[in-house]
N, C-alpha and C positions, 0 to 999 in steps of 0.2 A: 802394327805395334804389338810388341810382346805383352803377355799378361804380366801382372805385377809380381807373381811368383816366379815366372820365367826371368823377368828383369832382375829380381833379387838374386836368383841363382847366378845369372851372368855377372852381376856386380860383386857378389861376395863369395863365390866358390873358391877363389884364390886365397881367401882368408879363413877357409875351413868349413864353410857352410856346405852341407849336403842336402839336396832336395830330391825326393823321390815322389813320383805320382803313381797312384794306383787306379787303374781303370776297372770299372765294375761291369762285368758280364757283356763285354763287346768282343768281337773277333779281332784277332791280331791284324788282319788286313784293314779293317775299319780304323783301328787305332793308329796304325802306321800311316795311313792316308791322311788322317786328321793331323798327326804330328808333322808330317811333311808340309801340309798346307799352312799350318800355323807357325812353322819354323821352330818347333819345340826342341830344345836341347836337353831338357830334364829327362833322366831315365824314367821310363814308364813301365810299371809292372802290371801284369794282367791278372785279374782275379776272375777267371773265366766262370767259375761256378758260384761266386759270391760268398764263399766260405770265410775268406779273410775279412771281408766287410762285416759279416755277422759276428765273428770272433772279436773284432775291435769295437763293436757296437755302433757302427756308422749308420746313422738314420737319415742323413742329408748330406748333400755335396755342395760345396767342398767342406770337408772336415780336415783340419790341420792338427797334426800331433807334433809338438816341440819336444825333441828328445836330446838329452845332453850327450857328451862324448862317452860317458860311461853307460849309456843305454837307459838312463832314468827318464821317465816321463815328467816334463816340466809343465806342460799345459796342453789342453785340448780346446780347439776353437771350432765352432760349427758356423758355417755361413761365410760369405765373401768378406774379405778384408783388403784394405788398400796397403799392401806391403811396401809400396813405393812412397807412402806418405812419410814425413819426417818421424812421426811416432812409431810407425811400423818398422821402418828401417833401423831406428835407434834401438828398438827392442832386440832385434836380431843381432845388431852390432854389439850391444851390451852382453848378450848371451855368448857370443863368440869370444869376447874379451875376458869373460869370467873364468877364473881358474877352476880346473876340475876338482870337485870335492873328493876327499879321500876317506 
């Protein structure tokens, strides 16, 4: 069964949702093996030395950043969330439907 973020990606990527995962300080081969095993289709970026993690102030995983189409930070959530719940999915669908601010 896919993770809730993976399922959200599968359900809403056609509506404009982009999801990126950032792996912290693991090797490419370890991440690739895990992604194959879990059937992850989300692009996974590697933060080999942890610099990106430090710059973004990530202190726990998962940390989710919600960023609008203009690149503005809408929210930061630390800890697991059920993105497949009605409330979680409604939040993302609402953000996708919102017009871009000018």
